[in-house]
N, C-alpha and C positions, 0 to 999 in steps of 0.2 A: 610482532613484526612492524617496524616503522615504515613510513611512507616510501622512503628511498629504496629500502630493501625489497618491499613489495613490488615496486615499479620494476626493479631489475628482474625479479622472479617472473613477472608477467611477460616482460620482454623476451626472456629466454624461451618461453613456451609459445610465443606468438608464431603464427604461420608465416612462412617466407613468401608466399604468393597470395595476393589479394583475390578474393572472390566477391561476386555480387551479393551485397547485403540483402537479406530478405526484406520484403516490403514493410513488414511490421516493425522493423528496427530502423528503417530509413528516416533520417533526420533526428534520430535519438542517439545512435551510436555509430562510430566508425570502426571497421574491423581492426582488431589488435591495437586499438588506441585506448590506454587507460583513462578512466574518468574518476575523479574523486567525488564521492557522494556522501549522503548522510542517512542513517536510519533515524526515524523520529515519529512524531505523532502530532496531529493538529489538536490544539487545545484552546478553549475560550478562556477569558480572564477568570481568576479564581472567584471573583464576586458572584459569578453565576451559580455557585453552589447552593446559596440560600434559596434560590428559586427552584432548583432541581429537587431540593429537600422537600419543598411543599408539594411538588408534583408526585414524588415518591410516596408521600403520606396519603395523597388522594388515591393513588393506585392501591395502596394497602387497604384503604377504607372500602373500596368497591372494586375488587380485582377482576370480577367478571366483566363489568362495564369497561374498565380500562383496557383489558385484553382485546375486546371487540373494537374499541375506539382506536387503539394503536395499530391494530391489524389493517385498518382502512387507510392509515396514513401512508404517505409516500416514503419509501425506504431512504434512510440517510439524511433526512432533513428534519428540522424541528417539528414537533407535533403541532397541529393546528389548534387555535384557541377554542376552548369550550369552557363553559361556566363551571363544569365539574372537575376541571383539571387541577384545581387547588390554587389558582392564581387569579387575581383581578385582571381586568383588561389592561390597566396601567402597569401592573407587575409583568404581565405577559409581554407588553411592548418593551419594557426595560430588559427583559430576558432576551428578546430578539436583538436588541441593540448590542448586548454583550456578546451574543452569538456571532454577530457580524464582525466582532473584533478578534475572532479566533485566528491563530497563526501556527505555522509549522515550527516545532521546536525539536531541534536535532538532539539526539542522545548518544550517537556514536558515529565517528568518521570512518568510512570504509572506501574500498576501491572496487570499481566495476570494470570489466573488460569483455567485449564481445569477440568471440573467436569461433572459427569453424572447427567442428569436431569430426570424428570418424563417421563415414557413411553419408557425408553431406549434411549432417545436422549441425545446429548452432547452439552454443552455450554462453550464458552470461555468467562469467566467473565473478564471484563476489567474495569479499573477505569478511572477517569478523563475525558479527551476529547475523549477517546475511548469507553465510556460507551455504545454507540449505538451498538457496536459489541455484547454486552451481551444480546441483544434482539433476537439474531439469535440462532436457535437450529438445530443441525445436526442430521439427522436420518441415521444410517448406513445401514438400510434395503433398503431404497429408494435412498441412496447416494444423499441426497438433504438437503438443509437448508430451514427452514421455518422462515419467518420474519413477522412482523405485516402487511406487504403489501401482502404476499402470499408465494408461494413455489418457491425457487430458485433452478433451475435445473442445473445439471452438464453440462458444455460445454467443448470444446477442452482444453487439458492440455497446460500449459505455458512452453515454452522453450525459454527463452530470452537470446540473445547473449551479449557479453561483451560491445558492443557499444550502447546498449539500455540505457534508462535513469537510470534504477536501477542497471545496470550491468548484469552479467551473473547469472541467477537463473532459477530454475524450480519449478513448482507448479501446483496446481489444481484450477479450477475456477468454480463458480456457478453464474447463472444469472436469474433475474426476470424481466419481461417486460410486461406492461399492458397499454392498451389505452382504455379510457372510454369517456363518454360525458363530463367529467370534465377535462380531460387532459391525460397526459402520464407519467408513472412512470417507471424508470429503476433503478435496484439495482444489484450490483455485489459484490462478495467477492472472493478473491484469497488468498490461503495459500500455502507457499512453503519455500524453503531454497536457500541460495546463494551457488555458486559453490564451495567456499572454506570451506563450512560446518561449518563456525564459527557463522553464524547468520541465524535466520529464519525471514520470512517476512509475514505480513498480509496487504492486501490492500482492503479497503472497500470504496464503493462509492454509493451514492444514488442521483438520479436526478428526479425532478418533473417539468413538463412543463405544461403550461396552454394550452387550445385549440388553442390559438393564437400563441403558440410557445414561450411565455415568460417564462423565467427560474424562477420558484417559489422556488426551493431548489436545491442546488448543494453542497453536502457535501462529502469530500474526506479525508480519513484517511490512513496514511502509518505508520505501526508499525514495528520496528525492535527489535529483542530480541536474546540474545545469546543462543547457543545450548550446550548441554552436561550436564551430571549430576552435575558436579562440579560448574555449574553456575545456579543451580535451583533458587537461589536468586542471581540475576546478580550483577556483579561488577558495582558499581555506577559510572556513567559518567555524568558530568554536561552538560546540553544543551549548544551548542556552539552559542554564540551571533553572529549574522551575519546581515549585511546590506541587505535590500531587493534587490533582483536582478531579472531581467526578466528571465523567463524560456527559455531554448534554443528552437529554432523553430523546433518542431517535430510534426508529425501527430499523434494525439492520438485517437484511436478508441473508470486516477486519479491508592576481597574477603572481601564480606561484612561479618562480624562476624555472625555466625548462630544465628537466633532469639531464645531467651530463651523461654522455654515453661512455 
Protein backbone atom coordinates (compact mmCIF):
# COMPACT_ATOMS: atom_id res chain seq x y z
CA UNK A 1 0.00 0.00 0.00
CA UNK A 2 1.49 3.36 -1.03
CA UNK A 3 1.64 6.49 1.10
CA UNK A 4 -1.41 8.18 -0.43
CA UNK A 5 -3.72 5.16 -0.20
CA UNK A 6 -2.56 4.51 3.36
CA UNK A 7 -3.32 8.10 4.29
CA UNK A 8 -6.82 7.83 2.81
CA UNK A 9 -7.44 4.59 4.69
CA UNK A 10 -6.37 6.18 7.96
CA UNK A 11 -8.59 9.19 7.32
CA UNK A 12 -11.63 6.96 6.75
CA UNK A 13 -11.24 5.29 10.16
CA UNK A 14 -10.37 8.47 12.07
CA UNK A 15 -12.72 9.57 14.82
CA UNK A 16 -15.07 12.41 14.03
CA UNK A 17 -14.75 14.04 17.44
CA UNK A 18 -11.48 14.89 19.14
CA UNK A 19 -10.77 13.65 22.66
CA UNK A 20 -8.10 14.69 25.11
CA UNK A 21 -4.89 12.91 24.20
CA UNK A 22 -3.42 10.91 27.13
CA UNK A 23 -0.43 12.52 28.82
CA UNK A 24 2.01 9.88 27.58
CA UNK A 25 1.28 10.86 23.97
CA UNK A 26 1.21 14.64 24.49
CA UNK A 27 3.75 16.35 22.27
CA UNK A 28 4.36 13.12 20.36
CA UNK A 29 1.11 12.61 18.46
CA UNK A 30 -2.05 14.48 17.60
CA UNK A 31 -5.24 12.46 17.52
CA UNK A 32 -6.12 11.15 14.04
CA UNK A 33 -3.19 12.93 12.38
CA UNK A 34 -1.01 10.56 10.30
CA UNK A 35 2.73 10.72 10.84
CA UNK A 36 5.30 9.27 8.51
CA UNK A 37 7.99 7.35 10.42
CA UNK A 38 10.79 4.86 9.91
CA UNK A 39 11.66 1.47 11.30
CA UNK A 40 15.39 1.23 11.76
CA UNK A 41 18.32 0.62 14.02
CA UNK A 42 21.20 2.62 15.42
CA UNK A 43 24.52 1.41 14.03
CA UNK A 44 28.13 2.52 14.51
CA UNK A 45 30.55 2.70 11.55
CA UNK A 46 31.59 -0.68 10.18
CA UNK A 47 35.21 -0.03 11.22
CA UNK A 48 34.18 -0.81 14.79
CA UNK A 49 33.86 -4.52 13.92
CA UNK A 50 37.59 -5.22 14.28
CA UNK A 51 37.53 -3.98 17.87
CA UNK A 52 34.38 -5.96 18.65
CA UNK A 53 36.06 -9.09 17.29
CA UNK A 54 38.90 -8.68 19.78
CA UNK A 55 36.47 -8.24 22.66
CA UNK A 56 34.56 -11.36 21.60
CA UNK A 57 37.82 -13.32 21.46
CA UNK A 58 38.64 -12.19 25.00
CA UNK A 59 35.16 -13.28 26.12
CA UNK A 60 35.68 -16.76 24.68
CA UNK A 61 39.08 -17.01 26.35
CA UNK A 62 37.68 -16.36 29.83
CA UNK A 63 33.87 -16.63 29.68
CA UNK A 64 33.34 -16.75 33.45
CA UNK A 65 35.23 -13.50 34.04
CA UNK A 66 33.58 -11.81 31.06
CA UNK A 67 30.10 -12.74 32.27
CA UNK A 68 30.79 -11.27 35.71
CA UNK A 69 32.46 -8.21 34.19
CA UNK A 70 29.63 -7.42 31.76
CA UNK A 71 26.97 -8.09 34.42
CA UNK A 72 28.35 -5.17 36.44
CA UNK A 73 28.26 -2.80 33.46
CA UNK A 74 25.54 -0.26 32.86
CA UNK A 75 22.92 -1.63 30.42
CA UNK A 76 22.91 -0.20 26.90
CA UNK A 77 26.29 1.53 26.95
CA UNK A 78 29.81 0.42 25.92
CA UNK A 79 31.58 -1.85 28.37
CA UNK A 80 34.11 -0.01 30.56
CA UNK A 81 37.82 -0.42 29.90
CA UNK A 82 39.64 -3.34 31.46
CA UNK A 83 43.04 -4.75 30.54
CA UNK A 84 41.41 -8.17 30.06
CA UNK A 85 38.87 -6.91 27.52
CA UNK A 86 41.19 -7.68 24.61
CA UNK A 87 41.91 -4.06 23.67
CA UNK A 88 44.78 -1.76 24.52
CA UNK A 89 43.83 1.61 26.01
CA UNK A 90 44.49 3.26 22.65
CA UNK A 91 42.31 0.72 20.84
CA UNK A 92 39.57 1.19 23.42
CA UNK A 93 39.66 4.97 22.90
CA UNK A 94 39.41 4.41 19.13
CA UNK A 95 36.45 2.11 19.71
CA UNK A 96 34.69 4.75 21.84
CA UNK A 97 35.34 7.37 19.14
CA UNK A 98 33.67 5.12 16.55
CA UNK A 99 30.79 4.40 18.93
CA UNK A 100 30.19 8.15 19.19
CA UNK A 101 29.61 8.23 15.41
CA UNK A 102 26.69 5.79 15.51
CA UNK A 103 23.53 6.91 13.73
CA UNK A 104 19.98 5.83 13.08
CA UNK A 105 19.59 4.03 9.76
CA UNK A 106 16.08 3.57 8.46
CA UNK A 107 15.12 0.29 6.83
CA UNK A 108 11.40 0.80 6.15
CA UNK A 109 9.08 3.79 5.77
CA UNK A 110 5.82 3.38 7.68
CA UNK A 111 2.81 5.36 8.86
CA UNK A 112 1.68 5.97 12.44
CA UNK A 113 -1.68 7.29 13.61
CA UNK A 114 -2.96 7.75 17.16
CA UNK A 115 -6.68 7.13 17.48
CA UNK A 116 -9.18 6.48 20.22
CA UNK A 117 -10.49 2.94 20.35
CA UNK A 118 -13.51 1.35 21.99
CA UNK A 119 -13.92 1.73 25.73
CA UNK A 120 -11.84 4.89 25.95
CA UNK A 121 -8.62 3.11 25.06
CA UNK A 122 -6.04 4.41 22.58
CA UNK A 123 -4.16 2.70 19.78
CA UNK A 124 -1.09 3.63 17.74
CA UNK A 125 -2.02 2.28 14.33
CA UNK A 126 1.13 1.30 12.45
CA UNK A 127 1.71 -0.04 8.96
CA UNK A 128 4.25 -2.40 7.43
CA UNK A 129 6.72 -4.14 9.68
CA UNK A 130 5.43 -2.23 12.71
CA UNK A 131 1.86 -3.52 12.40
CA UNK A 132 2.30 -5.53 15.60
CA UNK A 133 2.18 -2.27 17.56
CA UNK A 134 -1.41 -1.81 16.34
CA UNK A 135 -2.52 -4.76 18.50
CA UNK A 136 -1.71 -2.82 21.69
CA UNK A 137 -4.31 -0.66 23.44
CA UNK A 138 -3.50 1.97 26.05
CA UNK A 139 -5.93 2.54 28.93
CA UNK A 140 -5.42 5.98 30.55
CA UNK A 141 -7.39 4.95 33.65
CA UNK A 142 -5.10 2.07 34.54
CA UNK A 143 -2.04 3.55 32.79
CA UNK A 144 -1.44 0.21 31.13
CA UNK A 145 -1.30 -1.37 27.69
CA UNK A 146 -3.22 -4.51 26.81
CA UNK A 147 -1.91 -6.92 24.19
CA UNK A 148 -3.04 -10.33 22.94
CA UNK A 149 -0.69 -11.76 25.59
CA UNK A 150 -2.12 -9.84 28.55
CA UNK A 151 -1.77 -6.57 30.47
CA UNK A 152 1.48 -4.62 30.17
CA UNK A 153 2.06 -2.69 33.40
CA UNK A 154 3.98 0.56 33.81
CA UNK A 155 7.53 0.20 35.10
CA UNK A 156 10.28 2.73 35.84
CA UNK A 157 10.59 5.64 33.42
CA UNK A 158 13.52 5.75 31.03
CA UNK A 159 16.22 8.39 31.27
CA UNK A 160 18.95 7.33 28.87
CA UNK A 161 22.24 9.22 28.68
CA UNK A 162 24.13 10.29 25.57
CA UNK A 163 26.43 7.25 25.58
CA UNK A 164 23.58 4.73 25.38
CA UNK A 165 22.92 2.93 22.12
CA UNK A 166 20.01 5.22 21.15
CA UNK A 167 21.56 8.38 22.56
CA UNK A 168 19.99 10.71 25.11
CA UNK A 169 16.25 10.24 25.40
CA UNK A 170 13.48 9.99 27.99
CA UNK A 171 10.27 8.03 27.98
CA UNK A 172 7.81 5.67 29.63
CA UNK A 173 7.88 1.88 29.56
CA UNK A 174 5.40 -0.96 30.09
CA UNK A 175 6.09 -4.66 30.59
CA UNK A 176 4.26 -7.98 30.48
CA UNK A 177 5.86 -11.17 31.74
CA UNK A 178 4.29 -14.59 32.18
CA UNK A 179 5.58 -18.09 32.77
CA UNK A 180 3.40 -21.15 32.23
CA UNK A 181 3.87 -24.86 31.66
CA UNK A 182 4.34 -24.08 27.98
CA UNK A 183 7.14 -21.55 28.41
CA UNK A 184 7.84 -17.91 29.16
CA UNK A 185 6.67 -14.72 27.43
CA UNK A 186 8.13 -11.23 27.82
CA UNK A 187 6.72 -8.14 26.12
CA UNK A 188 7.78 -4.49 26.41
CA UNK A 189 6.87 -1.19 24.84
CA UNK A 190 8.59 2.15 25.44
CA UNK A 191 7.44 5.53 24.12
CA UNK A 192 9.44 8.74 24.40
CA UNK A 193 11.45 11.49 22.79
CA UNK A 194 15.06 12.38 22.13
CA UNK A 195 16.72 15.19 24.07
CA UNK A 196 16.83 17.49 21.04
CA UNK A 197 13.01 17.26 20.73
CA UNK A 198 13.32 16.64 16.99
CA UNK A 199 12.23 13.02 17.05
CA UNK A 200 10.07 10.66 19.05
CA UNK A 201 10.85 6.98 19.53
CA UNK A 202 8.90 3.76 20.05
CA UNK A 203 10.66 0.54 21.03
CA UNK A 204 8.65 -2.68 21.03
CA UNK A 205 9.93 -6.16 21.82
CA UNK A 206 8.34 -9.54 22.42
CA UNK A 207 10.20 -12.73 23.38
CA UNK A 208 8.84 -16.26 23.76
CA UNK A 209 10.93 -19.03 25.32
CA UNK A 210 10.21 -22.74 25.54
CA UNK A 211 10.33 -24.59 28.86
CA UNK A 212 13.85 -25.69 27.87
CA UNK A 213 14.89 -22.08 27.31
CA UNK A 214 14.93 -22.23 23.52
CA UNK A 215 14.00 -18.94 21.87
CA UNK A 216 10.78 -19.44 19.93
CA UNK A 217 10.21 -15.78 19.10
CA UNK A 218 12.33 -12.66 19.44
CA UNK A 219 10.91 -9.65 17.64
CA UNK A 220 12.24 -6.14 18.19
CA UNK A 221 11.02 -2.96 16.47
CA UNK A 222 12.57 0.50 16.77
CA UNK A 223 10.54 3.37 15.28
CA UNK A 224 11.68 6.97 14.90
CA UNK A 225 9.30 9.76 13.92
CA UNK A 226 9.58 13.57 13.69
CA UNK A 227 7.92 15.84 16.24
CA UNK A 228 6.00 19.07 15.70
CA UNK A 229 2.79 20.10 13.97
CA UNK A 230 4.65 21.06 10.82
CA UNK A 231 5.76 17.44 10.42
CA UNK A 232 2.38 15.77 10.91
CA UNK A 233 3.09 14.18 7.56
CA UNK A 234 6.83 13.75 7.90
CA UNK A 235 9.43 14.82 5.41
CA UNK A 236 10.34 11.73 3.43
CA UNK A 237 13.81 10.30 3.91
CA UNK A 238 14.88 7.24 2.03
CA UNK A 239 16.22 4.36 4.11
CA UNK A 240 20.00 4.38 4.20
CA UNK A 241 21.50 1.28 2.61
CA UNK A 242 24.13 -0.12 4.90
CA UNK A 243 26.33 -3.17 5.12
CA UNK A 244 25.56 -5.49 7.97
CA UNK A 245 27.69 -4.68 11.00
CA UNK A 246 28.01 -6.39 14.34
CA UNK A 247 26.26 -4.54 17.20
CA UNK A 248 28.59 -2.92 19.71
CA UNK A 249 29.24 -5.03 22.83
CA UNK A 250 26.74 -3.75 25.35
CA UNK A 251 24.77 -5.34 28.11
CA UNK A 252 21.10 -5.33 27.18
CA UNK A 253 18.55 -5.92 29.99
CA UNK A 254 15.75 -4.42 21.90
CA UNK A 255 7.70 18.89 3.33
CA UNK A 256 5.80 16.56 1.67
CA UNK A 257 2.88 18.36 -0.09
CA UNK A 258 -0.26 18.15 2.02
CA UNK A 259 -2.49 15.27 0.88
CA UNK A 260 -5.48 16.29 -1.21
CA UNK A 261 -8.85 15.59 0.33
